[in-house]
TIGU-594666 format. One record per residue (C-alpha): residue number from 1; x, y, z; residue in three letters. Coordinates in Angstrom, 2 decimals, m for minus. Layout:
BEGIN
    i        x        y        z   aa
  NUM        X        Y        Z  ALA
...
END
This chain:
BEGIN
    i        x        y        z   aa
    1    m0.22    m0.26    m0.24  UNK
    2     2.01     3.38    m1.26  UNK
    3     0.82     6.07    m2.56  UNK
    4    m0.61     7.26    m5.85  UNK
    5    m1.22    10.45    m7.56  UNK
    6    m4.04    10.94   m10.11  UNK
    7    m3.21    14.28   m12.37  UNK
    8    m5.04    16.27   m14.32  UNK
    9    m8.35    13.90   m13.73  UNK
   10   m12.47    15.11   m14.33  UNK
   11   m13.39    14.39   m10.70  UNK
   12   m17.20    13.68   m10.47  UNK
   13   m17.83    14.07    m6.68  UNK
   14   m20.35    16.12    m4.49  UNK
   15   m22.65    16.99    m6.94  UNK
   16   m19.40    18.51    m9.54  UNK
   17   m17.45    18.10   m11.79  UNK
   18   m13.94    19.66   m11.82  UNK
   19   m10.45    19.05   m13.10  UNK
   20    m7.86    18.60   m10.33  UNK
   21    m5.38    15.97    m8.35  UNK
   22    m5.95    13.31    m6.18  UNK
   23    m3.53    11.98    m3.84  UNK
   24    m3.50     8.50    m2.27  UNK
   25    m1.48     7.73     0.88  UNK
   26    m1.73     4.57     3.09  UNK
   27    m4.88     3.75     1.50  UNK
   28    m6.65     7.03     2.13  UNK
   29    m7.46     9.93     0.14  UNK
   30    m5.14    12.90     0.96  UNK
   31    m5.33    15.72    m1.32  UNK
   32    m7.82    16.87    m3.45  UNK
   33    m7.18    19.54    m5.86  UNK
   34    m4.01    20.79    m6.97  UNK
   35    m1.17    18.22    m5.75  UNK
   36     2.10    19.69    m5.26  UNK
   37     4.05    16.61    m4.08  UNK
   38     5.14    13.75    m5.27  UNK
   39     4.23    10.16    m4.92  UNK
   40     5.29     6.29    m5.81  UNK
   41     2.78     6.13    m8.51  UNK
   42     2.04     9.14   m10.92  UNK
   43    m1.37     8.31   m13.09  UNK
   44    m2.30    10.93   m15.81  UNK
   45    m5.47    11.20   m16.00  UNK
   46    m6.08    14.01   m18.95  UNK
   47    m9.50    13.05   m20.42  UNK
   48   m10.76    10.55   m17.75  UNK
   49   m13.43    10.78   m14.97  UNK
   50   m12.31     9.94   m11.63  UNK
   51   m15.36     8.68    m9.35  UNK
   52   m15.94     7.26    m6.16  UNK
   53   m15.68     3.51    m6.13  UNK
   54   m19.13     2.21    m6.72  UNK
   55   m21.43     0.98    m3.55  UNK
   56   m23.71    m2.08    m4.55  UNK
   57   m26.16    m2.42    m2.07  UNK
   58   m27.97    m5.79    m3.62  UNK
   59   m25.89    m8.27    m4.87  UNK
   60   m26.46   m12.51    m4.51  UNK
   61   m22.97   m13.97    m4.63  UNK
   62   m24.43   m17.47    m3.61  UNK
   63   m21.83   m18.42    m0.86  UNK
   64   m22.53   m20.53     0.97  UNK
   65   m24.93   m23.55    m0.49  UNK
   66   m25.03   m22.66    m4.11  UNK
   67   m21.31   m21.85    m4.95  UNK
   68   m21.92   m24.02    m8.51  UNK
   69   m23.55   m20.47    m9.44  UNK
   70   m21.49   m18.25    m8.17  UNK
   71   m18.82   m17.34    m5.14  UNK
   72   m17.76   m14.39    m2.98  UNK
   73   m14.09   m14.63    m4.76  UNK
   74   m15.39   m14.86    m8.66  UNK
   75   m18.03   m12.08    m8.13  UNK
   76   m16.07    m9.77    m5.78  UNK
   77   m13.39    m9.83    m9.06  UNK
   78   m16.27    m9.04   m11.50  UNK
   79   m17.25    m6.13    m9.05  UNK
   80   m14.11    m4.88    m9.16  UNK
   81   m13.16    m4.78   m12.67  UNK
   82   m16.56    m2.89   m13.38  UNK
   83   m15.69    m0.16   m10.81  UNK
   84   m17.85    m1.49    m8.02  UNK
   85   m15.40    m1.34    m4.97  UNK
   86   m17.97    m2.36    m2.16  UNK
   87   m21.12    m4.61    m1.80  UNK
   88   m23.87    m5.76     0.34  UNK
   89   m24.78    m9.57    m0.24  UNK
   90   m27.83   m10.79     0.28  UNK
   91   m29.06   m13.30     2.99  UNK
   92   m31.33   m16.49     0.42  UNK
   93   m28.04   m18.59     0.45  UNK
   94   m27.79   m22.07     1.50  UNK
   95   m28.30   m21.72     4.90  UNK
   96   m30.04   m18.68     4.82  UNK
   97   m27.88   m15.91     6.42  UNK
   98   m30.93   m15.41     9.64  UNK
   99   m28.79   m15.73    12.51  UNK
  100   m25.47   m14.23    14.02  UNK
  101   m23.38   m17.61    13.28  UNK
  102   m24.77   m17.69     9.53  UNK
  103   m23.24   m14.22     8.97  UNK
  104   m20.14   m14.88    10.96  UNK
  105   m19.22   m17.69     8.32  UNK
  106   m20.26   m15.25     5.45  UNK
  107   m17.61   m12.59     6.87  UNK
  108   m14.83   m15.34     7.43  UNK
  109   m15.35   m16.58     3.71  UNK
  110   m15.56   m13.08     2.57  UNK
  111   m12.07   m11.97     4.56  UNK
  112   m10.18   m15.02     2.49  UNK
  113   m11.72   m14.37    m0.77  UNK
  114   m13.17   m11.07    m1.53  UNK
  115   m11.52    m8.16    m3.55  UNK
  116   m13.95    m5.90    m2.96  UNK
  117   m15.13    m4.46     0.79  UNK
  118   m18.15    m6.36     1.71  UNK
  119   m20.84    m6.54     4.50  UNK
  120   m24.01    m8.69     4.83  UNK
  121   m27.44    m8.61     5.11  UNK
  122   m29.38   m10.34     8.48  UNK
  123   m32.81   m12.16     6.89  UNK
  124   m35.76   m11.67     8.83  UNK
  125   m38.26   m14.64     9.54  UNK
  126   m41.36   m14.58    11.29  UNK
  127   m39.43   m15.72    14.47  UNK
  128   m35.98   m14.48    14.28  UNK
  129   m36.65   m11.27    16.27  UNK
  130   m34.01   m11.58    18.77  UNK
  131   m31.28   m11.95    16.25  UNK
  132   m32.60    m8.87    14.90  UNK
  133   m32.52    m7.01    18.33  UNK
  134   m29.10    m8.27    19.11  UNK
  135   m27.32    m7.88    15.47  UNK
  136   m24.27    m6.33    15.34  UNK
  137   m25.22    m2.58    13.79  UNK
  138   m21.67    m1.46    13.41  UNK
  139   m20.74    m4.62    10.97  UNK
  140   m24.40    m5.51     9.64  UNK
  141   m25.27    m3.81     7.28  UNK
  142   m29.29    m4.24     7.54  UNK
  143   m32.28    m6.24     7.39  UNK
  144   m33.59    m7.91     4.52  UNK
  145   m37.16    m9.12     4.49  UNK
  146   m38.81   m10.99     1.15  UNK
  147   m42.37    m9.85     1.20  UNK
  148   m42.97   m12.05    m1.77  UNK
  149   m40.64   m14.05    m4.07  UNK
  150   m39.32   m16.19    m1.50  UNK
  151   m40.05   m19.56    m0.18  UNK
  152   m39.66   m20.99     3.19  UNK
  153   m38.26   m18.70     6.36  UNK
  154   m37.75   m16.25     4.32  UNK
  155   m40.93   m15.47     3.37  UNK
  156   m42.57   m13.13     5.56  UNK
  157   m46.03   m11.72     4.65  UNK
  158   m48.12   m11.64     7.84  UNK
  159   m48.83    m8.39     8.81  UNK
  160   m48.23    m9.21    12.84  UNK
  161   m44.91   m10.52    12.12  UNK
  162   m44.02    m7.40     9.48  UNK
  163   m44.89    m5.21    12.62  UNK
  164   m42.72    m6.66    15.32  UNK
  165   m39.54    m6.76    12.77  UNK
  166   m40.48    m2.67    11.52  UNK
  167   m40.67    m1.88    15.22  UNK
  168   m37.38    m3.29    16.40  UNK
  169   m34.90    m3.46    13.30  UNK
  170   m31.93    m0.98    14.97  UNK
  171   m30.75    m0.64    10.92  UNK
  172   m32.02    m0.13     7.64  UNK
  173   m34.94    m2.41     6.62  UNK
  174   m34.63    m3.31     2.72  UNK
  175   m37.44    m5.33     1.53  UNK
  176   m38.57    m7.04    m1.61  UNK
  177   m41.90    m6.17    m2.59  UNK
  178   m44.23    m8.33    m4.45  UNK
  179   m47.59    m9.78    m3.00  UNK
  180   m47.05   m13.58    m3.28  UNK
  181   m50.68   m14.52    m3.25  UNK
  182   m51.13   m12.58    m6.08  UNK
  183   m48.10   m14.05    m8.04  UNK
  184   m49.02   m18.15    m7.23  UNK
  185   m52.92   m17.16    m8.35  UNK
  186   m51.56   m15.86   m11.69  UNK
  187   m48.83   m18.62   m12.14  UNK
  188   m51.75   m21.18   m11.47  UNK
  189   m53.85   m19.49   m14.42  UNK
  190   m50.53   m19.27   m16.73  UNK
  191   m49.94   m23.25   m16.16  UNK
  192   m53.31   m24.06   m17.16  UNK
  193   m52.82   m22.58   m20.25  UNK
  194   m49.77   m22.79   m21.46  UNK
  195   m48.36   m25.83   m19.06  UNK
  196   m44.36   m26.09   m18.65  UNK
  197   m43.95   m23.53   m21.54  UNK
  198   m45.21   m19.87   m20.33  UNK
  199   m43.85   m17.52   m23.36  UNK
  200   m41.30   m15.34   m21.16  UNK
  201   m42.78   m12.41   m21.70  UNK
  202   m45.82   m13.62   m19.25  UNK
  203   m43.21   m13.12   m16.45  UNK
  204   m44.05    m9.42   m16.56  UNK
  205   m47.61   m10.03   m16.24  UNK
  206   m47.68   m13.06   m13.67  UNK
  207   m45.69   m10.98   m11.46  UNK
  208   m47.43    m7.65   m12.25  UNK
  209   m47.38    m4.27   m11.65  UNK
  210   m50.26    m4.28    m9.14  UNK
  211   m48.57    m6.96    m7.28  UNK
  212   m45.84    m4.95    m6.71  UNK
  213   m47.79    m1.68    m5.81  UNK
  214   m49.84    m3.85    m2.83  UNK
  215   m46.81    m4.82    m1.53  UNK
  216   m44.77    m1.57    m1.65  UNK
  217   m47.54     0.43    m0.54  UNK
  218   m47.73    m2.24     2.62  UNK
  219   m44.51    m1.56     3.29  UNK
  220   m44.62     2.12     3.11  UNK
  221   m47.42     2.62     5.48  UNK
  222   m46.12     0.32     7.81  UNK
  223   m42.86     2.45     7.80  UNK
  224   m44.55     5.48     8.48  UNK
  225   m46.87     4.06    11.15  UNK
  226   m43.88     2.35    13.05  UNK
  227   m41.05     5.37    12.41  UNK
  228   m38.73     2.71    10.95  UNK
  229   m35.83     3.69     8.36  UNK
  230   m37.42     1.65     5.07  UNK
  231   m35.22     1.39     1.82  UNK
  232   m37.55    m0.41    m1.05  UNK
  233   m35.13    m2.05    m3.10  UNK
  234   m36.05    m3.12    m6.86  UNK
  235   m38.42    m0.29    m8.19  UNK
  236   m40.31    m2.24   m11.56  UNK
  237   m43.52     0.07   m12.14  UNK
  238   m44.90     3.96   m12.69  UNK
  239   m47.19     3.34    m9.98  UNK
  240   m44.53     2.56    m7.27  UNK
  241   m42.91     5.76    m8.14  UNK
  242   m45.31     7.89    m6.49  UNK
  243   m44.82     6.04    m3.02  UNK
  244   m41.67     7.79    m2.85  UNK
  245   m40.86    11.82    m2.37  UNK
  246   m38.35    13.38    m4.98  UNK
  247   m35.55    15.29    m3.84  UNK
  248   m32.19    14.59    m1.51  UNK
  249   m31.64    11.69     0.35  UNK
  250   m31.29    13.89     3.53  UNK
  251   m34.35    13.42     6.05  UNK
  252   m36.06    10.65     4.22  UNK
  253   m36.46     7.58     6.08  UNK
  254   m38.50     5.64     3.23  UNK
  255   m36.55     5.65     0.21  UNK
  256   m36.48     3.68    m2.73  UNK
  257   m33.82     1.60    m5.12  UNK
  258   m33.66     0.99    m8.96  UNK
  259   m31.59    m1.60   m10.68  UNK
  260   m29.37    m1.40   m13.75  UNK
  261   m31.37    m3.99   m15.70  UNK
  262   m34.98    m2.15   m14.95  UNK
  263   m33.27     1.15   m16.42  UNK
  264   m31.86    m0.74   m18.96  UNK
  265   m34.65    m3.38   m20.36  UNK
  266   m38.18    m3.46   m21.35  UNK
  267   m41.00    m6.08   m21.65  UNK
  268   m40.09    m6.08   m25.74  UNK
  269   m36.62    m7.38   m24.65  UNK
  270   m38.10   m10.70   m23.94  UNK
  271   m38.68   m11.98   m27.43  UNK
  272   m34.65   m11.70   m28.05  UNK
  273   m33.16   m13.12   m24.38  UNK
  274   m36.55   m15.13   m23.32  UNK
  275   m35.18   m16.16   m19.55  UNK
  276   m31.95   m15.04   m19.76  UNK
  277   m33.51   m11.79   m18.44  UNK
  278   m36.02   m13.39   m15.86  UNK
  279   m35.86   m11.51   m12.99  UNK
  280   m37.73   m10.67    m9.59  UNK
  281   m39.45    m8.33    m9.42  UNK
  282   m39.89    m8.47   m13.74  UNK
  283   m39.01    m6.44   m15.87  UNK
  284   m42.01    m4.62   m17.38  UNK
  285   m43.44    m2.31   m19.68  UNK
  286   m41.45     0.99   m21.44  UNK
  287   m43.68     2.99   m19.74  UNK
  288   m42.76     1.65   m16.18  UNK
  289   m38.84     2.12   m17.43  UNK
  290   m39.44     5.68   m18.63  UNK
  291   m40.88     6.28   m15.64  UNK
  292   m38.20     4.59   m13.45  UNK
  293   m35.97     6.29   m14.77  UNK
  294   m37.44    10.00   m14.41  UNK
  295   m37.54     9.09   m10.69  UNK
  296   m34.23     8.54   m10.34  UNK
  297   m33.31    12.00   m12.09  UNK
  298   m35.70    13.39    m9.90  UNK
  299   m34.37    11.89    m6.50  UNK
  300   m37.86     9.52    m5.49  UNK
  301   m35.37     6.78    m6.54  UNK
  302   m32.25     7.44    m4.08  UNK
  303   m29.61     4.84    m4.85  UNK
  304   m28.67     2.49    m7.87  UNK
  305   m27.90    m0.95    m7.64  UNK
  306   m27.60    m4.12    m9.51  UNK
  307   m29.16    m6.98    m7.84  UNK
  308   m26.16    m9.06    m9.37  UNK
  309   m27.79   m13.05    m9.12  UNK
  310   m26.26   m15.53   m11.53  UNK
  311   m27.52   m18.78   m12.09  UNK
  312   m25.96   m21.16   m14.79  UNK
  313   m26.56   m20.94   m18.00  UNK
  314   m28.37   m24.52   m18.18  UNK
  315   m30.59   m23.51   m15.32  UNK
  316   m31.94   m20.54   m16.98  UNK
  317   m32.54   m22.15   m20.23  UNK
  318   m35.27   m24.43   m18.43  UNK
  319   m39.07   m23.95   m19.40  UNK
  320   m40.58   m21.41   m17.15  UNK
  321   m41.36   m22.89   m14.15  UNK
  322   m37.58   m24.21   m14.06  UNK
  323   m35.91   m20.92   m15.29  UNK
  324   m34.51   m19.49   m12.14  UNK
  325   m34.98   m15.49   m11.59  UNK
  326   m32.10   m13.22   m11.66  UNK
  327   m29.24   m12.06   m13.79  UNK
  328   m25.74   m11.37   m13.61  UNK
  329   m24.81    m7.73   m14.06  UNK
  330   m22.21    m6.21   m11.61  UNK
  331   m19.10    m6.50   m14.20  UNK
  332   m20.97    m3.91   m16.19  UNK
  333   m23.04    m2.05   m14.38  UNK
  334   m21.21     1.00   m14.23  UNK
  335   m20.75     1.06   m18.21  UNK
  336   m24.46     0.75   m18.28  UNK
  337   m25.44     4.13   m16.06  UNK
  338   m22.50     6.17   m18.35  UNK
  339   m24.45     4.92   m21.54  UNK
  340   m27.77     6.20   m19.89  UNK
  341   m25.42    10.00   m19.12  UNK
  342   m24.31     9.23   m22.90  UNK
  343   m27.90     8.94   m24.36  UNK
  344   m28.95    12.22   m22.28  UNK
  345   m31.49    10.01   m19.54  UNK
  346   m29.31    11.14   m16.77  UNK
  347   m26.62    13.52   m15.88  UNK
  348   m23.45    12.01   m14.69  UNK
  349   m23.37    14.17   m11.26  UNK
  350   m26.77    12.59   m10.54  UNK
  351   m25.58     8.70   m11.25  UNK
  352   m22.63     9.52    m8.98  UNK
  353   m24.66    10.53    m6.50  UNK
  354   m27.43     7.05    m6.56  UNK
  355   m24.66     4.90    m7.07  UNK
  356   m21.65     6.00    m4.74  UNK
  357   m22.99     8.97    m2.27  UNK
  358   m26.36     7.77    m1.44  UNK
  359   m25.80     3.99    m0.74  UNK
  360   m22.74     4.92     1.95  UNK
  361   m24.94     7.62     3.37  UNK
  362   m28.35     5.29     3.59  UNK
  363   m26.65     2.70     5.57  UNK
  364   m24.18     4.91     7.82  UNK
  365   m21.24     3.59     6.01  UNK
  366   m18.20     5.11     7.39  UNK
  367   m15.19     6.70     5.37  UNK
  368   m16.30     5.46     1.76  UNK
  369   m18.62     7.00    m0.87  UNK
  370   m16.83    10.09    m1.21  UNK
  371   m13.57    11.47    m3.13  UNK
  372   m12.59    13.87    m0.14  UNK
  373    m9.74    13.80     2.30  UNK
  374    m9.53    11.33     5.26  UNK
  375   m11.96     8.66     3.15  UNK
  376   m10.74     5.45     2.30  UNK
  377    m9.67     5.48    m1.76  UNK
  378   m11.97     3.59    m3.20  UNK
  379   m11.71     4.89    m6.90  UNK
  380   m12.56     4.02   m10.60  UNK
  381   m11.31     5.72   m13.00  UNK
  382   m13.30     5.72   m16.35  UNK
  383   m12.26     6.64   m19.87  UNK
  384   m15.18     7.72   m21.55  UNK
  385   m14.06     7.69   m25.14  UNK
  386   m13.06     4.11   m25.06  UNK
  387   m15.59     1.59   m26.14  UNK
  388   m15.72    m1.65   m24.16  UNK
  389   m17.57    m4.68   m25.82  UNK
  390   m19.01    m7.54   m24.07  UNK
  391   m17.71   m11.02   m24.71  UNK
  392   m17.70   m14.20   m23.12  UNK
  393   m14.28   m14.59   m22.69  UNK
  394   m13.94   m11.24   m20.74  UNK
  395   m16.35   m12.13   m18.33  UNK
  396   m15.04   m12.87   m14.76  UNK
  397   m18.69   m14.52   m13.43  UNK
  398   m18.24   m17.55   m12.27  UNK
  399   m21.78   m18.83   m14.33  UNK
  400   m19.72   m17.48   m17.59  UNK
  401   m22.38   m15.49   m19.20  UNK
  402   m24.14   m12.12   m19.42  UNK
  403   m27.23   m10.88   m21.26  UNK
  404   m25.17    m7.71   m22.36  UNK
  405   m22.83   m10.16   m24.43  UNK
  406   m22.47    m8.52   m27.98  UNK
  407   m22.99    m4.85   m26.93  UNK
  408   m20.44    m2.34   m27.52  UNK
  409   m20.65     0.33   m24.45  UNK
  410   m19.50     3.86   m24.73  UNK
  411   m16.72     3.90   m22.21  UNK
  412   m14.57     1.22   m20.04  UNK
  413   m12.86     0.96   m16.86  UNK
  414    m9.36     1.78   m16.78  UNK
  415    m8.52     1.51   m12.93  UNK
  416    m9.79     0.12    m9.90  UNK
  417    m8.75     1.34    m6.41  UNK
  418    m9.75    m0.37    m3.27  UNK
  419    m8.32     0.74     0.19  UNK
  420    m5.73     2.69    m1.79  UNK
  421    m4.64    m0.46    m3.70  UNK
  422    m4.64    m0.79    m7.83  UNK
  423    m6.73    m4.08    m7.95  UNK
  424    m7.55    m4.13   m11.40  UNK
  425    m5.91    m1.72   m14.53  UNK
  426    m6.24    m1.69   m18.56  UNK
  427    m8.07    m5.00   m18.51  UNK
  428    m6.62    m7.25   m15.87  UNK
  429    m7.08    m7.69   m12.36  UNK
  430    m3.55    m8.04   m10.50  UNK
  431    m3.25   m11.68    m9.01  UNK
  432    m1.80    m9.79    m6.02  UNK
  433    m4.56    m7.92    m5.51  UNK
  434    m4.99    m7.39    m1.46  UNK
  435    m8.40    m8.65    m0.05  UNK
  436   m10.63    m5.90     0.85  UNK
  437   m12.34    m5.20     3.85  UNK
  438   m15.00    m5.20     6.16  UNK
  439   m17.21    m2.53     5.61  UNK
  440   m18.09    m0.76     8.81  UNK
  441   m21.24     1.29     9.63  UNK
  442   m22.10     4.01    12.09  UNK
  443   m23.60     1.91    15.17  UNK
  444   m27.13     4.27    15.53  UNK
  445   m29.12     4.19    12.37  UNK
  446   m32.32     3.14    13.25  UNK
END
């Protein structure tokens, strides 16, 4: 861990873009502006963008128990190749992370294999309220409630159990909101009509806008009644957007997230992509995509993430009821967001606010998410004029495929720095890259 200077970069941070230098020493950002001294290595960044590393607040890295799909090691490497320097991983592994013991196992695995910084959600069940109350708020990013799209103990859709969690959780509550009963009824009807060969586009109707809105409305009303800190994940509908207030994050107790694929695809893409883009909640109509994009720009949606959820190509090739939901995106999420900037959909400053600053603020991450003196040096250097074509050979996902194969993005990730260490440069991961760190959080975050 030596010293670095980025010279003449276009620094995108704190809602501004300005030319300047950044000095990194001993893992931390020391100076931002005009740096007069030297360093062990100087990087000429003229014509390139220097951003804070992305903090992805929703990923599924599948370890333990589902490592034929992904591992913490493989997916963290894909993350840093895409400029994501920190991740928060979901509890639906095997066994599910619904206890402090299960979480400690995940932290141990990440300490040994993750090149990105990390934390993990505690999964809520109808019966683990004591685990939630006793969680280590300095290390665990939040509580995750599946209010639909799950099975077994992780599905919590009874109001009494939800109220206990909303009242007691000492950290932000994140929710997957789909009404389970509505979905099950739609699945029965679809099976009756098509059998196993349900067309891929029907996923957007089975997991409908109405099912999303009903569940999100329940979560928002519960949060307001209990004064809980609620973050609703992966919004997919125009109707849901109306539940959230526009503006800056400051002072909000109910917030929302949008994912890269719901900003990128719409239901016209099912014809070409089939079950490769099957995900929960589903990709919906063009009008829904347009509404989500507007909501990101307005601040009704506060965070950009991926919901990175890999499955094997063989699994995704199954018929409707056998093909699992989820898709791998973390290696290219920043490039997706930057293409939206190039298309005039979102300002670059807004992308950095939603993908870097807001996750740090919302979850209370200490000393990350910004380019400021004293912060950990989690940085990504982007060449906005160097195209990137997605090819299978360059994918770092354990599953080995992407729904973006063949697409050429307008930008490329030149370098990723985690805790002051260069871990990715010019298309290559450093073989000697050190492991990332467990994220630290402000303890009082309710």
